[in-house]
C-alpha positions, 0 to 999 in steps of 0.5 A: 459518485467517483469516478476515477480520472483519465490518470487513475483509469490509466494506472489500473490498465498498467496494474492490470496487465502487469498483476501475472509478474507481479509478485514475482518481480517484488522479490527480483527487483526488491532481492527480498527486502519487500516481505521485510518492510512489509512484516514491520508496517504490520508490526505497527498496527494494534488489533483487538481481539473481533477487530476488522481491518482495511487493506487498501491496494491489497494486489496479490493480498500480501499484508492481507495475509501477514496482518491475518498471519499475525493476530487473532483469529478473530481478525477480519481483513477487507482487502480493496484494490481497484485493479481487478486483475491484481485480486484474481491473483490476490484470491487465488494465494488466498484459495491455497492458505487457511488464512484466506479465509479472514479476508475479504475481497472489494473492488475499489478505489481508495478514495471512494471506499464502499463502508459506512464510516469508524468501521475499521479499527485499522487502515494499511496499505502499501506501494499504494498511495502515490498511485492515488492520483487525488492523494487527500481524498484519499486520505481523508475516506481512509479516515472516515472509515476508521475508528475512533483511536484506530490505526493506518499504516502506511508503506511506501517508497520514499528518498534515501536521505544520502547523496551516495546511496540516493546515487546510487538508488537512482541509478538501479531505479532509472536504469536496472530497473525498467530493464530487468521489468521488460525482460519478465513483463510490461517495460512500461511500468517499470519505468512508471515505477520511479517516475511516481517515486520521484513525483511522492511527496518527501517524508515530512512533506507526506506527514504534513498531509495526514495531519491536514486530511485530520490523522493525529499522532502522525509519525515516519520511520525510514527503512534501508536508508530510506528506499521504503517510510512506514507512516502511521497516523491515528484517530482521535477518540471521541 
């Protein structure tokens, strides 16, 4: 049985703490651009009628709801998160829309996905892979539960390539973001965010990690000057 490390438990506790203000701060701190990023990520999916989708690190279910809105009513979505507090707030959002009837929530870490092999036609994870401590294990688990021919779509913060824009971005991330976040929620959580982004592999490196985990046809697309990046990888057909 998989057991979270001390770091993993610390990250989970932090997200439990900020869950009540998570949506508000996402919109505020990203100036609402995060919605556009999520829509683009979901547009990269190819979900058949009666398909099944797994949204890992589902948080408050923004991506899961976007998938439900964009797919056939027969498609079923599982939203998985290792933070109970996030799922509580996510369920409140699901209860307010008929789309929520197609979404089931599960409390589990990415490193130990509680589903059989080859269960899902597609997998998404938005702004969550950098919080997966055992990242290689998480990617292998994603591949395991994906059906042959299925696709994983990963949306994550990244480091802009432009030196000028990167300097502005780092100033905002390191100084303004923690201050603003601290006014509404836990300051330390918004100090963790830039640290976790800065240590995340560069786009080319993470694409190699996807390939090493067994994904094929891997590629990435930078969004908004490289503030965020969408990665895709497919599971080889039988």
